C-alpha positions as CSV (number, residue, x, y, z in Angstrom):
1,X,-1.8,-21.0,-40.6
2,X,0.3,-22.9,-43.4
3,X,1.5,-26.2,-43.2
4,X,3.5,-28.7,-45.0
5,X,2.3,-32.5,-44.7
6,X,5.2,-34.8,-45.3
7,X,5.9,-38.0,-45.1
8,X,7.5,-38.5,-41.1
9,X,10.9,-39.5,-40.7
10,X,12.9,-41.3,-38.1
11,X,14.3,-37.6,-37.1
12,X,10.9,-36.7,-36.1
13,X,10.1,-39.6,-33.6
14,X,11.1,-37.0,-30.9
15,X,8.6,-34.7,-31.3
16,X,6.1,-37.0,-32.5
17,X,7.2,-38.3,-29.1
18,X,6.1,-35.0,-27.3
19,X,2.9,-34.8,-29.0
20,X,2.2,-38.3,-28.4
21,X,2.6,-38.1,-24.8
22,X,0.4,-34.8,-24.3
23,X,-2.2,-36.5,-25.5
24,X,-2.3,-39.5,-24.2
25,X,-1.8,-37.6,-20.9
26,X,-4.7,-35.7,-21.6
27,X,-6.8,-39.1,-22.4
28,X,-5.0,-40.5,-18.7
29,X,-3.7,-43.6,-20.8
30,X,-1.3,-45.8,-20.0
31,X,0.5,-46.0,-23.5
32,X,3.7,-46.1,-24.5
33,X,4.9,-42.7,-26.2
34,X,8.5,-42.8,-26.1
35,X,10.9,-42.3,-29.3
36,X,11.8,-45.6,-29.8
37,X,7.9,-46.8,-29.8
38,X,6.7,-43.9,-32.0
39,X,9.2,-44.8,-34.4
40,X,8.3,-48.8,-34.2
41,X,4.8,-47.9,-34.1
42,X,3.7,-45.6,-36.2
43,X,7.5,-44.5,-38.6
44,X,8.8,-47.7,-39.5
45,X,6.0,-50.1,-38.9
46,X,6.1,-52.9,-41.4
47,X,2.2,-52.8,-42.1
48,X,2.6,-48.8,-42.6
49,X,1.0,-47.3,-45.8
50,X,2.1,-44.0,-44.7
51,X,2.8,-41.5,-41.7
52,X,2.6,-38.0,-42.2
53,X,3.5,-35.2,-40.2
54,X,2.5,-31.5,-40.4
55,X,4.8,-29.3,-39.9
56,X,4.4,-25.0,-39.8
57,X,6.7,-22.0,-41.1
58,X,8.6,-22.4,-38.3
59,X,9.6,-26.0,-38.9
60,X,7.4,-27.8,-35.8
61,X,5.5,-30.1,-36.0
62,X,2.1,-29.7,-35.0
63,X,0.3,-33.8,-35.8
64,X,0.6,-36.9,-37.4
65,X,-1.3,-39.6,-38.6
66,X,-0.7,-42.8,-39.0
67,X,-2.3,-45.3,-41.8
68,X,-1.1,-49.1,-41.6
69,X,-2.4,-51.9,-43.5
70,X,-4.8,-54.2,-41.2
71,X,-3.1,-58.0,-41.2
72,X,-4.6,-60.8,-39.6
73,X,-4.1,-60.8,-36.2
74,X,-4.4,-56.9,-36.1
75,X,-5.2,-55.4,-32.6
76,X,-8.5,-54.1,-33.9
77,X,-9.9,-57.7,-35.7
78,X,-10.4,-55.7,-39.0
79,X,-10.5,-58.0,-42.4
80,X,-8.0,-57.7,-44.7
81,X,-8.7,-54.8,-46.8
82,X,-9.0,-52.2,-44.0
83,X,-6.5,-49.9,-43.5
84,X,-6.0,-48.4,-39.1
85,X,-5.7,-44.8,-38.8
86,X,-4.2,-42.8,-35.8
87,X,-4.2,-39.0,-35.5
88,X,-2.5,-36.8,-33.3
89,X,-2.5,-33.4,-32.8
90,X,-0.5,-30.6,-30.8
91,X,-3.6,-29.3,-28.7
92,X,-2.2,-25.6,-29.0
93,X,-2.7,-26.7,-33.2
94,X,-6.2,-28.3,-32.7
95,X,-9.3,-26.6,-35.2
96,X,-7.1,-25.3,-37.3
97,X,-7.2,-27.9,-40.2
98,X,-4.3,-29.6,-38.7
99,X,-6.4,-33.1,-38.7
100,X,-8.0,-31.8,-42.3
101,X,-4.9,-31.7,-44.0
102,X,-3.1,-35.0,-42.6
103,X,-6.2,-37.2,-43.7
104,X,-6.0,-35.9,-47.4
105,X,-2.5,-37.3,-47.0
106,X,-3.8,-40.5,-45.8
107,X,-7.0,-41.0,-48.3
108,X,-4.5,-40.5,-51.3
109,X,-2.5,-43.2,-49.4
110,X,-5.1,-45.2,-48.9
111,X,-6.5,-45.1,-52.5
112,X,-3.3,-45.5,-54.0
113,X,-2.8,-48.8,-52.0
114,X,-6.9,-50.0,-53.1
115,X,-7.3,-50.0,-49.5
116,X,-11.6,-50.4,-49.4
117,X,-12.2,-48.6,-45.8
118,X,-10.4,-47.2,-43.0
119,X,-11.1,-48.1,-39.5
120,X,-11.0,-45.5,-36.6
121,X,-11.3,-47.2,-33.7
122,X,-11.6,-44.4,-30.7
123,X,-12.6,-44.4,-26.7
124,X,-16.4,-43.1,-26.2
125,X,-14.9,-41.0,-23.7
126,X,-12.9,-39.1,-26.9
127,X,-15.4,-36.8,-27.8
128,X,-13.1,-34.5,-29.9
129,X,-11.6,-37.6,-31.5
130,X,-15.2,-38.8,-32.4
131,X,-16.0,-35.3,-34.0
132,X,-12.9,-34.9,-36.0
133,X,-13.8,-38.5,-37.5
134,X,-17.0,-37.5,-38.4
135,X,-16.0,-34.3,-40.2
136,X,-13.6,-36.5,-42.3
137,X,-16.9,-38.7,-43.2
138,X,-16.1,-41.0,-41.0
139,X,-19.4,-43.2,-39.8
140,X,-19.8,-45.2,-36.7
141,X,-20.2,-49.1,-37.7
142,X,-20.0,-51.3,-33.9
143,X,-19.2,-50.6,-30.3
144,X,-16.8,-51.8,-28.6
145,X,-16.1,-52.0,-24.6
146,X,-15.1,-48.4,-23.9
147,X,-14.7,-47.5,-28.0
148,X,-16.4,-47.2,-30.7
149,X,-15.4,-48.1,-34.1
150,X,-15.8,-45.4,-37.0
151,X,-15.6,-46.4,-40.9
152,X,-14.7,-44.8,-44.0
153,X,-15.6,-46.4,-47.5
154,X,-13.6,-45.6,-50.0
155,X,-14.8,-45.1,-53.7
156,X,-13.9,-48.1,-55.8
157,X,-11.1,-47.3,-58.1
158,X,-12.5,-46.2,-61.8
159,X,-12.2,-48.7,-64.5
């Protein structure tokens, strides 16, 4: 499969919303997914470092990944210097390298921003998400009610 990874734009919000809606329905999650929420929470969020979309040869968005800087009062109670990552892939594209390609862009953004660690907090019932982050090199570092915290430790910048 030919993929292009690029920065998400406001024009992508509707397609991203559809992917997010389908993922949240599969999780039985009541979280919001409307295009305006996707725009504010992922594409233009003030703490955002990178929001990437994976686009196939036909121009269809197959998934997206958001990387934000943890700031004071973040919903995961993470310290400064951490990144917060979220990944969503269309069910028809799972297992085809979409998540791996998205993570490469997020990792480059994390390194450029000087992050020390990236947190992925995943529902403990989300076996696919837990497996994905483990495959990307994240390790479990904390247990939360109903969730598992995984962390990716970035190499310090070369001197």
